[in-house]
N, C-alpha and C positions, 0 to 999 in steps of 0.2 A: 752723414751725421749730423754735421751741423745745422742742414736743414730741416731736420727732425725737430730741433728746439725753436724754431720760429713760428711764427703767427703767419697765416697765409696773407698775401698783401694783392691788393686789386691790380691785375695788370701785369703781375710778375708770377715768378715760380715762387720765391719766398722773401725775403727781405725785411720782415716783420720783427716784431719784439720779440725779445726771449721770452720763450715758454715751456712749461712741461706738460700742457694741456694735451698735447697730441698723444702723450703715453699714457696720460690719465684716461684718454677716450677709449684705449683699447680694452678697459675694463667695463665698458658698456657689452649688455648682454647680447646685442647684434654682433658685435666683434668676438665676444666669447664664444659664441654659438659657431661661427665660421672657424676659429681655431679649433675647437673640440672637433667639429667635422673633419678638417684637415689631418689632425692627428690620428683620429678613427680609421680615415681611409688609407693614409699612409702607413700605418703600422699593419692594417690588415694586407695590404699591397706587398709589404715587406714580408711578412709571413709568409704568405701563398709565395712570392717570389723565391723565396729561400727554400721552401718546401720542392717547388718544382725545378730549381736550378741545381740544387746540391747532386741529386743521384746524376744527372746529364754530366755535370761539371766532373763528378768523380770517376765517370765512365770515360770521358774525354782525357782526364790525367793520368790515367791508367793503361790507355791505348796506346798502340804503337806509333812511331813518329809519323808515318804517312796516314793514318787513319785519323791521328790526332790532328794534323794540318787540315785534313778534309773536313771534320767535322767544324773545326773553329770557322772556317770558311763560311758553311752552311750557318752558323752561329750569328756571323758578321754579315751576312746578308740583309736582315732586317734592319740593321744601322745604316745601310745604305740608301734605305727608302725614307722620305719625309715623314715625319710624324704627323702631318696633316693627312698626308696619304693614307697613312694606316688608321687614323682616327675617323676618316670617313669610311674606311671599309668596315669598321666597327659600327659606323651610324646605318649603313646598308642591312648589315646582318642582324643587328637589333633592334631596328624599326619595326613598324607596323606590318608591312609588307615583307619582311626577310624571313629567313628560312627558321631564325630562333622564334619568331611569334608563330609560325606555321607548326612548330613542334610543341610549342606551348598549348596551341588551340586543340593539336590532337590529343593533349592530354587533359582537355576540359577546361583549361585557364584561360580561354579566351584569345582573341589577337591583339592585347594591349601593347605587346613588346616591352622591352627593357629601357629604352630611351628615356631619359629625365630621372634615373634612380640612381642609388649608390651602388647597385650591382653592374649597372653600364660603366659606370666611372671606373669601378675595381677592376673590371675587365681591360680597360684601355690603360689604367696604369701598371697593372702586371704584365700586359703585352710590350709596353714602352720601356719599362725597366728590366725585363727578364734577359737581354743579351747582354746588357751591363753586368748585371749578375752573374751568368755563366762564366763570361771571360775573366772577372776578376777572381770567382771562386777557382777556375781552373789554374790559375797562376798562384793563387794560395795553397791549393791541395798539393801542388807540385813541388813545393818548398817543405811539405812533411815527409821526412825518411820514412820510409817503409818499416824500416828496423825498429822505430820508434813504438809503432803500432805493434809489432811482432812481439816486441819486449814487454809492452803492456799486457798483451793476450797471455804469453808465458808467464806473468806473474800474477795472472789471475784475474784481471780486471775485466768486467763484463763489457759487451759490446756498448752499452749506455755510458759507462764511464770513460771508456776510450773514445767515443765522441765528444762527451761532454768536456773532457781535459785536454784533449789532444786536437780534435778538429775545429771545435767552435772558437777558441781562441784565434786560431789561424784566418776563417774566415768573416771575422768581425768587420774588416774592411769593406767587403762585399756587401754585407747586411747594412752597413752604414750608408754606403753608396747607393743601395735600393731606396733607402729611406729618406736621403737626400734630394733624389730624382723624384719620388712621389710626392713628397711635402711641397715641392717648388713647382709643381706641374700647372701649367694654364692651359694649353690647346685642349687637354684630355677631358678635364671637368668643364670647361667652357662650351665644347661641343656636345659630348655625351650627357652631361648633367643637366644641360640647359639652364631654366631659372630655379629647378628644384634642388640642386645640389652646388653648393659655393664653398670655395676653398680659398686660402689667403692669396694666392697668386692675382686669383680674379677679383679680390677685393683692391688689390694694389693695384692691378689696371684700371678698374672703375675709378679709384681716387686721383689716377694721374691723367687719363684721358677723357673722364666722364663728368666727374667732379671738380677736377682742376685743384684738388687737395694735395699739392706735392708735398707739404710738410708731413700731413697724416700717412701718407704714402710711405715717404722716409721713414717715419718712426715704427711703421707696420715691418719693413723690410730690415730694419735694425734689429728689431725683438727676433725676427725669424732667423737670422744670422745668427744672433747670439745664442739662440735654443739650440740650432745644429752645433755651434762651437762647445756648447756645455756637454752635449752628448760625446762630441771627439774626444773632449778634455776627460772625460769620464773613461771611455773605453781605453785612452792612453795610459791613464792610471792604473786600469784593471790589468793591463798587459805588464806593467812596470812590476805590479805586486805579484804578479805570477810569474816574472822572472827572479824576483829574489824569493 
């Protein structure tokens, strides 16, 4: 954090005079566009991941112990594969000569492929964060007593209210985890998005290793961590209010 308040110094990482210019520079339209792009893709990936993971996690949580163990092992298999390998698999699938481009060509959209688009980055982010989401939701759903859902139903609560009042508060941790993973991803947007899609992690990487603007990269990193901290604080506050 100290580095983020220093001016870049020639021949060193920091060491310059005290300044807040690194934070003021983030208000530049270039940085604001990257932040908006990151938030948009992270929220979309989180929403899609929650939709896909919840049904599977609920099924695993309600399964027998033997079946639950087998299913959790299958969910954990993608975590044993390097993210680089998975991203390059999507690179092949979404490229011009891949099956997705062939399918799109069959429907008359041409063989352009999806690489370098927000859709390709979204595919990669969902694939990367989905196993974490499923495992977290399984642990959260297992903590919900079945009697609580049955009591709510007996009292006349509709399924939507049961989901909103009982299930959602318990799965917030998984949603937050997916949001954090998606918003801080580097390999996925750098490989699948190319030059067309930029996220905050790519900008931090370029500031450090390309522009050698370490103080600017530090300022951007501090703001990202602070933003995630605010989200965590809001969720914790909401949980406390619900408990009271």
